[in-house]
The first five atom37 places (N, CA, C, CB, O) and aatype in JSON, in Angstrom:
{
  "aatype": [12, 1, 14, 10, 14, 1, 18, 1, 14, 5, 0, 6, 9, 3, 6, 5, 16, 0, 10, 7, 3, 0, 18, 19, 1, 15, 10, 12, 1, 7, 5, 10, 1, 0, 7, 10, 16, 0, 13, 7, 19, 10, 0, 10, 19, 0, 7, 16, 10, 14, 10, 0, 13, 0, 0, 10, 8, 3, 0, 16, 0, 19, 17, 19, 19, 10, 7, 19, 0, 0, 18, 14, 10, 10, 16, 10, 10, 7, 17, 17, 18, 19, 1, 1, 0, 6, 1, 2, 6, 1, 3, 13, 0, 1, 10, 19, 11, 7, 1, 14, 13, 14],
  "atom_mask": [
    [1, 1, 1, 1, 1],
    [1, 1, 1, 1, 1],
    [1, 1, 1, 1, 1],
    [1, 1, 1, 1, 1],
    [1, 1, 1, 1, 1],
    [1, 1, 1, 1, 1],
    [1, 1, 1, 1, 1],
    [1, 1, 1, 1, 1],
    [1, 1, 1, 1, 1],
    [1, 1, 1, 1, 1],
    [1, 1, 1, 1, 1],
    [1, 1, 1, 1, 1],
    [1, 1, 1, 1, 1],
    [1, 1, 1, 1, 1],
    [1, 1, 1, 1, 1],
    [1, 1, 1, 1, 1],
    [1, 1, 1, 1, 1],
    [1, 1, 1, 1, 1],
    [1, 1, 1, 1, 1],
    [1, 1, 1, 0, 1],
    [1, 1, 1, 1, 1],
    [1, 1, 1, 1, 1],
    [1, 1, 1, 1, 1],
    [1, 1, 1, 1, 1],
    [1, 1, 1, 1, 1],
    [1, 1, 1, 1, 1],
    [1, 1, 1, 1, 1],
    [1, 1, 1, 1, 1],
    [1, 1, 1, 1, 1],
    [1, 1, 1, 0, 1],
    [1, 1, 1, 1, 1],
    [1, 1, 1, 1, 1],
    [1, 1, 1, 1, 1],
    [1, 1, 1, 1, 1],
    [1, 1, 1, 0, 1],
    [1, 1, 1, 1, 1],
    [1, 1, 1, 1, 1],
    [1, 1, 1, 1, 1],
    [1, 1, 1, 1, 1],
    [1, 1, 1, 0, 1],
    [1, 1, 1, 1, 1],
    [1, 1, 1, 1, 1],
    [1, 1, 1, 1, 1],
    [1, 1, 1, 1, 1],
    [1, 1, 1, 1, 1],
    [1, 1, 1, 1, 1],
    [1, 1, 1, 0, 1],
    [1, 1, 1, 1, 1],
    [1, 1, 1, 1, 1],
    [1, 1, 1, 1, 1],
    [1, 1, 1, 1, 1],
    [1, 1, 1, 1, 1],
    [1, 1, 1, 1, 1],
    [1, 1, 1, 1, 1],
    [1, 1, 1, 1, 1],
    [1, 1, 1, 1, 1],
    [1, 1, 1, 1, 1],
    [1, 1, 1, 1, 1],
    [1, 1, 1, 1, 1],
    [1, 1, 1, 1, 1],
    [1, 1, 1, 1, 1],
    [1, 1, 1, 1, 1],
    [1, 1, 1, 1, 1],
    [1, 1, 1, 1, 1],
    [1, 1, 1, 1, 1],
    [1, 1, 1, 1, 1],
    [1, 1, 1, 0, 1],
    [1, 1, 1, 1, 1],
    [1, 1, 1, 1, 1],
    [1, 1, 1, 1, 1],
    [1, 1, 1, 1, 1],
    [1, 1, 1, 1, 1],
    [1, 1, 1, 1, 1],
    [1, 1, 1, 1, 1],
    [1, 1, 1, 1, 1],
    [1, 1, 1, 1, 1],
    [1, 1, 1, 1, 1],
    [1, 1, 1, 0, 1],
    [1, 1, 1, 1, 1],
    [1, 1, 1, 1, 1],
    [1, 1, 1, 1, 1],
    [1, 1, 1, 1, 1],
    [1, 1, 1, 1, 1],
    [1, 1, 1, 1, 1],
    [1, 1, 1, 1, 1],
    [1, 1, 1, 1, 1],
    [1, 1, 1, 1, 1],
    [1, 1, 1, 1, 1],
    [1, 1, 1, 1, 1],
    [1, 1, 1, 1, 1],
    [1, 1, 1, 1, 1],
    [1, 1, 1, 1, 1],
    [1, 1, 1, 1, 1],
    [1, 1, 1, 1, 1],
    [1, 1, 1, 1, 1],
    [1, 1, 1, 1, 1],
    [1, 1, 1, 1, 1],
    [1, 1, 1, 0, 1],
    [1, 1, 1, 1, 1],
    [1, 1, 1, 1, 1],
    [1, 1, 1, 1, 1],
    [1, 1, 1, 1, 1]
  ],
  "atom_positions": [
    [[0.83, -1.17, 0.0], [0.0, 0.0, 0.0], [0.89, 1.25, 0.0], [-0.95, -0.01, 1.21], [1.82, 1.37, 0.8]],
    [[0.58, 2.16, -0.89], [1.36, 3.41, -0.99], [0.86, 4.42, 0.02], [1.29, 3.99, -2.42], [-0.34, 4.51, 0.27]],
    [[1.78, 5.21, 0.59], [1.33, 6.27, 1.5], [0.63, 7.37, 0.71], [2.53, 6.86, 2.3], [0.9, 7.6, -0.47]],
    [[-0.28, 8.02, 1.39], [-1.0, 9.13, 0.75], [-0.03, 10.27, 0.47], [-2.17, 9.62, 1.65], [0.86, 10.54, 1.27]],
    [[-0.21, 10.95, -0.66], [0.67, 12.09, -0.94], [0.46, 13.19, 0.09], [0.43, 12.64, -2.35], [-0.66, 13.44, 0.53]],
    [[1.53, 13.82, 0.44], [1.47, 14.9, 1.44], [0.94, 16.17, 0.79], [2.86, 15.15, 2.06], [1.3, 16.5, -0.34]],
    [[0.1, 16.87, 1.5], [-0.47, 18.13, 1.02], [0.63, 19.17, 0.96], [-1.63, 18.61, 1.94], [1.33, 19.4, 1.95]],
    [[0.8, 19.82, -0.19], [1.84, 20.83, -0.35], [1.25, 22.08, -0.96], [2.99, 20.29, -1.21], [0.81, 22.06, -2.11]],
    [[1.24, 23.17, -0.22], [0.75, 24.44, -0.78], [1.57, 24.89, -1.99], [0.77, 25.54, 0.28], [1.02, 25.52, -2.9]],
    [[2.87, 24.58, -2.01], [3.7, 24.97, -3.15], [3.18, 24.34, -4.44], [5.18, 24.57, -2.91], [3.16, 24.99, -5.49]],
    [[2.76, 23.08, -4.37], [2.21, 22.42, -5.55], [0.92, 23.09, -6.0], [1.97, 20.92, -5.27], [0.66, 23.23, -7.19]],
    [[0.11, 23.5, -5.04], [-1.15, 24.18, -5.37], [-0.88, 25.48, -6.12], [-1.96, 24.46, -4.09], [-1.59, 25.83, -7.06]],
    [[0.15, 26.2, -5.7], [0.49, 27.46, -6.35], [1.1, 27.21, -7.72], [1.47, 28.27, -5.48], [0.74, 27.87, -8.7]],
    [[2.03, 26.24, -7.79], [2.69, 25.94, -9.07], [1.7, 25.44, -10.12], [3.78, 24.9, -8.87], [1.82, 25.78, -11.3]],
    [[0.74, 24.65, -9.7], [-0.25, 24.1, -10.64], [-1.39, 25.07, -10.92], [-0.8, 22.8, -10.11], [-2.28, 24.77, -11.72]],
    [[-1.37, 26.22, -10.28], [-2.37, 27.27, -10.45], [-3.78, 26.76, -10.21], [-2.26, 27.86, -11.83], [-4.7, 27.02, -11.0]],
    [[-3.93, 26.04, -9.11], [-5.27, 25.57, -8.73], [-6.02, 26.69, -8.04], [-5.17, 24.32, -7.81], [-5.48, 27.76, -7.77]],
    [[-7.29, 26.43, -7.75], [-8.11, 27.45, -7.07], [-7.56, 27.74, -5.68], [-9.59, 26.98, -6.98], [-7.57, 28.89, -5.24]],
    [[-7.08, 26.71, -4.99], [-6.52, 26.92, -3.66], [-5.22, 27.72, -3.73], [-6.28, 25.58, -2.97], [-5.01, 28.62, -2.92]],
    [[-4.36, 27.39, -4.7], [-3.13, 28.15, -4.88], [-3.41, 29.6, -5.22], [0.0, 0.0, 0.0], [-2.72, 30.51, -4.76]],
    [[-4.44, 29.81, -6.04], [-4.84, 31.17, -6.39], [-5.33, 31.93, -5.16], [-5.94, 31.15, -7.47], [-5.08, 33.12, -5.01]],
    [[-6.02, 31.22, -4.27], [-6.49, 31.85, -3.03], [-5.31, 32.25, -2.14], [-7.43, 30.89, -2.25], [-5.34, 33.31, -1.51]],
    [[-4.27, 31.42, -2.1], [-3.08, 31.76, -1.32], [-2.43, 33.04, -1.85], [-2.07, 30.6, -1.36], [-2.09, 33.94, -1.08]],
    [[-2.26, 33.1, -3.15], [-1.6, 34.26, -3.76], [-2.46, 35.51, -3.59], [-1.31, 34.0, -5.25], [-1.95, 36.59, -3.3]],
    [[-3.77, 35.37, -3.77], [-4.67, 36.52, -3.58], [-4.61, 37.01, -2.13], [-6.12, 36.14, -3.95], [-4.69, 38.21, -1.88]],
    [[-4.48, 36.09, -1.2], [-4.39, 36.47, 0.2], [-3.13, 37.3, 0.45], [-4.39, 35.23, 1.11], [-3.18, 38.32, 1.15]],
    [[-2.0, 36.87, -0.12], [-0.77, 37.65, 0.0], [-0.94, 39.03, -0.63], [0.41, 36.91, -0.66], [-0.54, 40.04, -0.05]],
    [[-1.53, 39.08, -1.81], [-1.7, 40.35, -2.5], [-2.64, 41.28, -1.72], [-2.25, 40.12, -3.91], [-2.4, 42.48, -1.66]],
    [[-3.69, 40.73, -1.11], [-4.59, 41.55, -0.3], [-3.87, 42.12, 0.92], [-5.81, 40.74, 0.15], [-4.07, 43.28, 1.28]],
    [[-3.04, 41.29, 1.54], [-2.28, 41.78, 2.7], [-1.33, 42.89, 2.33], [0.0, 0.0, 0.0], [-1.2, 43.88, 3.06]],
    [[-0.65, 42.73, 1.19], [0.28, 43.78, 0.75], [-0.48, 45.04, 0.35], [1.14, 43.27, -0.43], [-0.04, 46.15, 0.65]],
    [[-1.6, 44.87, -0.31], [-2.41, 46.04, -0.69], [-2.93, 46.76, 0.54], [-3.59, 45.61, -1.6], [-2.94, 47.99, 0.59]],
    [[-3.38, 46.0, 1.54], [-3.88, 46.61, 2.78], [-2.79, 47.43, 3.46], [-4.41, 45.53, 3.74], [-3.03, 48.54, 3.92]],
    [[-1.57, 46.88, 3.51], [-0.46, 47.61, 4.13], [-0.15, 48.89, 3.34], [0.8, 46.72, 4.22], [0.06, 49.95, 3.93]],
    [[-0.12, 48.78, 2.02], [0.16, 49.96, 1.2], [-0.9, 51.03, 1.31], [0.0, 0.0, 0.0], [-0.58, 52.22, 1.4]],
    [[-2.17, 50.62, 1.31], [-3.24, 51.61, 1.43], [-3.28, 52.24, 2.81], [-4.59, 50.96, 1.12], [-3.61, 53.42, 2.95]],
    [[-2.94, 51.47, 3.83], [-2.88, 52.04, 5.17], [-1.79, 53.1, 5.26], [-2.64, 50.94, 6.22], [-2.01, 54.19, 5.79]],
    [[-0.61, 52.78, 4.74], [0.5, 53.74, 4.75], [0.13, 54.99, 3.93], [1.8, 53.09, 4.2], [0.41, 56.11, 4.34]],
    [[-0.5, 54.78, 2.78], [-0.9, 55.91, 1.95], [-1.96, 56.75, 2.66], [-1.43, 55.42, 0.61], [-1.92, 57.98, 2.58]],
    [[-2.89, 56.11, 3.34], [-3.93, 56.84, 4.06], [-3.36, 57.71, 5.17], [0.0, 0.0, 0.0], [-3.77, 58.85, 5.34]],
    [[-2.41, 57.16, 5.92], [-1.77, 57.95, 6.98], [-1.01, 59.12, 6.37], [-0.81, 57.06, 7.82], [-1.08, 60.24, 6.87]],
    [[-0.28, 58.86, 5.29], [0.47, 59.92, 4.62], [-0.48, 61.01, 4.1], [1.31, 59.35, 3.47], [-0.2, 62.2, 4.25]],
    [[-1.59, 60.6, 3.49], [-2.56, 61.58, 2.96], [-3.19, 62.38, 4.09], [-3.65, 60.87, 2.15], [-3.43, 63.58, 3.95]],
    [[-3.47, 61.72, 5.21], [-4.05, 62.43, 6.36], [-3.08, 63.47, 6.9], [-4.42, 61.44, 7.46], [-3.47, 64.6, 7.2]],
    [[-1.83, 63.1, 7.02], [-0.83, 64.05, 7.53], [-0.62, 65.18, 6.54], [0.51, 63.33, 7.81], [-0.6, 66.35, 6.93]],
    [[-0.46, 64.85, 5.26], [-0.24, 65.89, 4.26], [-1.47, 66.78, 4.1], [0.13, 65.26, 2.9], [-1.35, 67.97, 3.82]],
    [[-2.65, 66.21, 4.29], [-3.88, 67.0, 4.17], [-4.09, 67.97, 5.32], [0.0, 0.0, 0.0], [-4.72, 69.01, 5.16]],
    [[-3.55, 67.63, 6.48], [-3.73, 68.52, 7.63], [-2.62, 69.57, 7.74], [-3.79, 67.71, 8.91], [-2.73, 70.49, 8.54]],
    [[-1.57, 69.44, 6.97], [-0.48, 70.42, 7.03], [-0.94, 71.84, 6.71], [0.61, 70.03, 6.07], [-0.54, 72.77, 7.43]],
    [[-1.75, 72.07, 5.68], [-2.2, 73.44, 5.44], [-2.98, 74.03, 6.62], [-3.06, 73.49, 4.2], [-2.88, 75.23, 6.89]],
    [[-3.76, 73.19, 7.3], [-4.48, 73.7, 8.49], [-3.5, 74.06, 9.6], [-5.49, 72.65, 8.99], [-3.69, 75.06, 10.29]],
    [[-2.46, 73.25, 9.77], [-1.45, 73.56, 10.78], [-0.71, 74.84, 10.43], [-0.46, 72.39, 10.93], [-0.43, 75.65, 11.31]],
    [[-0.4, 75.02, 9.16], [0.31, 76.23, 8.74], [-0.55, 77.47, 8.95], [0.74, 76.13, 7.27], [-0.04, 78.51, 9.35]],
    [[-1.84, 77.35, 8.68], [-2.74, 78.49, 8.87], [-2.86, 78.83, 10.36], [-4.14, 78.18, 8.28], [-3.01, 80.0, 10.71]],
    [[-2.79, 77.84, 11.21], [-2.91, 78.08, 12.64], [-1.62, 78.64, 13.24], [-3.29, 76.8, 13.36], [-1.67, 79.33, 14.26]],
    [[-0.48, 78.36, 12.62], [0.8, 78.79, 13.19], [1.06, 80.28, 13.02], [1.92, 78.01, 12.56], [1.56, 80.92, 13.95]],
    [[0.75, 80.84, 11.88], [0.95, 82.27, 11.6], [2.4, 82.71, 11.74], [0.09, 83.09, 12.54], [2.67, 83.9, 11.89]],
    [[3.33, 81.78, 11.69], [4.74, 82.15, 11.86], [5.55, 81.38, 10.81], [5.25, 81.83, 13.32], [5.5, 80.16, 10.76]],
    [[6.3, 82.11, 10.0], [7.06, 81.48, 8.92], [8.13, 80.54, 9.46], [7.69, 82.54, 8.05], [8.39, 79.49, 8.86]],
    [[8.76, 80.9, 10.57], [9.8, 80.01, 11.11], [9.19, 78.71, 11.61], [10.57, 80.71, 12.26], [9.78, 77.65, 11.42]],
    [[8.04, 78.77, 12.23], [7.39, 77.55, 12.71], [6.98, 76.65, 11.55], [6.16, 77.9, 13.56], [7.07, 75.42, 11.64]],
    [[6.54, 77.27, 10.46], [6.18, 76.49, 9.27], [7.4, 75.77, 8.73], [5.56, 77.41, 8.18], [7.32, 74.6, 8.38]],
    [[8.54, 76.47, 8.66], [9.76, 75.83, 8.16], [10.27, 74.75, 9.1], [10.85, 76.87, 7.95], [10.84, 73.75, 8.66]],
    [[10.07, 74.94, 10.39], [10.47, 73.9, 11.35], [9.61, 72.65, 11.15], [10.33, 74.42, 12.81], [10.12, 71.53, 11.16]],
    [[8.32, 72.86, 10.96], [7.43, 71.71, 10.72], [7.82, 71.01, 9.43], [5.94, 72.16, 10.67], [7.91, 69.78, 9.39]],
    [[8.04, 71.78, 8.37], [8.39, 71.18, 7.08], [9.78, 70.56, 7.09], [8.31, 72.22, 5.99], [9.98, 69.48, 6.53]],
    [[10.73, 71.22, 7.71], [12.12, 70.78, 7.63], [12.55, 69.79, 8.68], [0.0, 0.0, 0.0], [13.52, 69.06, 8.48]],
    [[11.84, 69.75, 9.8], [12.29, 68.89, 10.9], [11.23, 67.88, 11.31], [12.68, 69.74, 12.11], [11.5, 66.68, 11.37]],
    [[10.04, 68.35, 11.57], [9.01, 67.47, 12.15], [8.46, 66.44, 11.17], [7.88, 68.31, 12.69], [8.0, 65.38, 11.58]],
    [[8.49, 66.75, 9.88], [7.91, 65.83, 8.9], [8.77, 64.58, 8.7], [7.72, 66.53, 7.58], [8.23, 63.51, 8.45]],
    [[10.07, 64.69, 8.8], [10.95, 63.57, 8.48], [10.87, 62.39, 9.45], [12.35, 64.04, 8.44], [10.85, 61.25, 8.99]],
    [[10.81, 62.61, 10.75], [10.64, 61.44, 11.63], [9.34, 60.69, 11.37], [10.69, 61.88, 13.09], [9.31, 59.46, 11.43]],
    [[8.27, 61.42, 11.07], [7.0, 60.77, 10.77], [7.1, 59.95, 9.49], [5.88, 61.8, 10.66], [6.62, 58.82, 9.44]],
    [[7.7, 60.51, 8.45], [7.86, 59.78, 7.2], [8.77, 58.56, 7.38], [8.43, 60.7, 6.13], [8.51, 57.51, 6.8]],
    [[9.81, 58.71, 8.17], [10.71, 57.58, 8.44], [9.97, 56.49, 9.19], [11.94, 58.04, 9.23], [10.11, 55.31, 8.86]],
    [[9.21, 56.85, 10.19], [8.45, 55.88, 10.96], [7.41, 55.17, 10.09], [7.76, 56.56, 12.14], [7.22, 53.96, 10.21]],
    [[6.74, 55.91, 9.25], [5.76, 55.33, 8.34], [6.41, 54.36, 7.36], [5.02, 56.43, 7.57], [5.88, 53.27, 7.13]],
    [[7.55, 54.72, 6.8], [8.27, 53.83, 5.91], [8.76, 52.58, 6.61], [0.0, 0.0, 0.0], [8.69, 51.48, 6.06]],
    [[9.26, 52.74, 7.83], [9.73, 51.59, 8.62], [8.57, 50.63, 8.89], [10.36, 52.06, 9.96], [8.73, 49.42, 8.75]],
    [[7.41, 51.18, 9.28], [6.25, 50.33, 9.54], [5.83, 49.57, 8.29], [5.08, 51.17, 10.05], [5.55, 48.37, 8.36]],
    [[5.79, 50.26, 7.15], [5.36, 49.61, 5.91], [6.31, 48.48, 5.51], [5.27, 50.64, 4.78], [5.85, 47.4, 5.14]],
    [[7.59, 48.7, 5.59], [8.56, 47.67, 5.2], [8.44, 46.47, 6.14], [10.0, 48.23, 5.23], [8.46, 45.32, 5.68]],
    [[8.33, 46.72, 7.43], [8.18, 45.6, 8.38], [6.91, 44.81, 8.11], [8.19, 46.11, 9.83], [6.92, 43.58, 8.17]],
    [[5.82, 45.49, 7.83], [4.54, 44.82, 7.56], [4.61, 44.0, 6.28], [3.4, 45.85, 7.47], [4.14, 42.87, 6.24]],
    [[5.2, 44.58, 5.23], [5.32, 43.86, 3.96], [6.22, 42.63, 4.11], [5.88, 44.8, 2.86], [5.91, 41.56, 3.57]],
    [[7.32, 42.78, 4.82], [8.21, 41.64, 5.04], [7.53, 40.56, 5.88], [9.51, 42.09, 5.71], [7.73, 39.37, 5.63]],
    [[6.74, 40.96, 6.86], [6.03, 39.97, 7.68], [5.0, 39.22, 6.85], [5.35, 40.66, 8.87], [4.84, 38.01, 7.01]],
    [[4.29, 39.93, 5.95], [3.34, 39.26, 5.06], [4.04, 38.23, 4.19], [2.61, 40.29, 4.18], [3.56, 37.11, 4.03]],
    [[5.18, 38.62, 3.62], [5.92, 37.7, 2.76], [6.49, 36.52, 3.56], [7.05, 38.44, 2.05], [6.49, 35.39, 3.07]],
    [[6.96, 36.77, 4.76], [7.5, 35.7, 5.6], [6.4, 34.7, 5.97], [8.15, 36.29, 6.88], [6.63, 33.49, 5.94]],
    [[5.23, 35.21, 6.32], [4.11, 34.33, 6.64], [3.7, 33.5, 5.43], [2.92, 35.15, 7.15], [3.39, 32.32, 5.56]],
    [[3.7, 34.11, 4.26], [3.35, 33.39, 3.04], [4.39, 32.31, 2.75], [3.24, 34.37, 1.86], [4.03, 31.19, 2.37]],
    [[5.66, 32.64, 2.92], [6.72, 31.64, 2.67], [6.6, 30.48, 3.65], [8.11, 32.3, 2.78], [6.8, 29.33, 3.26]],
    [[6.29, 30.75, 4.9], [6.1, 29.67, 5.87], [4.92, 28.8, 5.49], [5.89, 30.24, 7.27], [4.97, 27.58, 5.63]],
    [[3.85, 29.42, 5.01], [2.69, 28.65, 4.59], [3.05, 27.74, 3.42], [1.54, 29.59, 4.19], [2.67, 26.57, 3.4]],
    [[3.78, 28.27, 2.47], [4.14, 27.49, 1.29], [5.09, 26.35, 1.67], [4.79, 28.38, 0.23], [4.98, 25.25, 1.11]],
    [[6.0, 26.58, 2.59], [6.94, 25.53, 2.99], [6.33, 24.55, 3.97], [8.17, 26.15, 3.61], [6.93, 23.52, 4.26]],
    [[5.15, 24.85, 4.47], [4.47, 23.95, 5.39], [4.92, 24.07, 6.83], [0.0, 0.0, 0.0], [4.66, 23.18, 7.64]],
    [[5.59, 25.14, 7.17], [6.03, 25.35, 8.55], [4.93, 26.04, 9.35], [7.35, 26.19, 8.59], [4.18, 26.85, 8.79]],
    [[4.83, 25.73, 10.63], [3.81, 26.41, 11.45], [4.18, 27.85, 11.74], [3.6, 25.66, 12.75], [5.35, 28.22, 11.73]],
    [[3.16, 28.65, 12.0], [3.4, 30.05, 12.38], [3.79, 30.11, 13.84], [2.14, 30.92, 12.11], [3.31, 29.32, 14.65]],
    [[4.67, 31.06, 14.2], [5.09, 31.16, 15.6], [3.98, 31.66, 16.49], [6.3, 32.07, 15.73], [4.16, 31.8, 17.7]]
  ]
}
């Protein structure tokens, strides 16, 4: 008697089955969600800058906000996005290799 073939997500993806397609769509949705979240935060911050500038009434304060305060926020947003995208890809790779999630 032959042993049953082991279930392999990699084969599902390679053979382009419906299940493999669902795996890939899940990865793409996760990456899209991370990108849209980062874009939404960026749009919210950039959209409120004119209101902050109107409230400040001081040219030096405006330049401080533009030249100093914006960069840590952009760096933090970029760091979050890269970590989220890498985590999505790592989870997908573990799924394909058949390893359990931590």
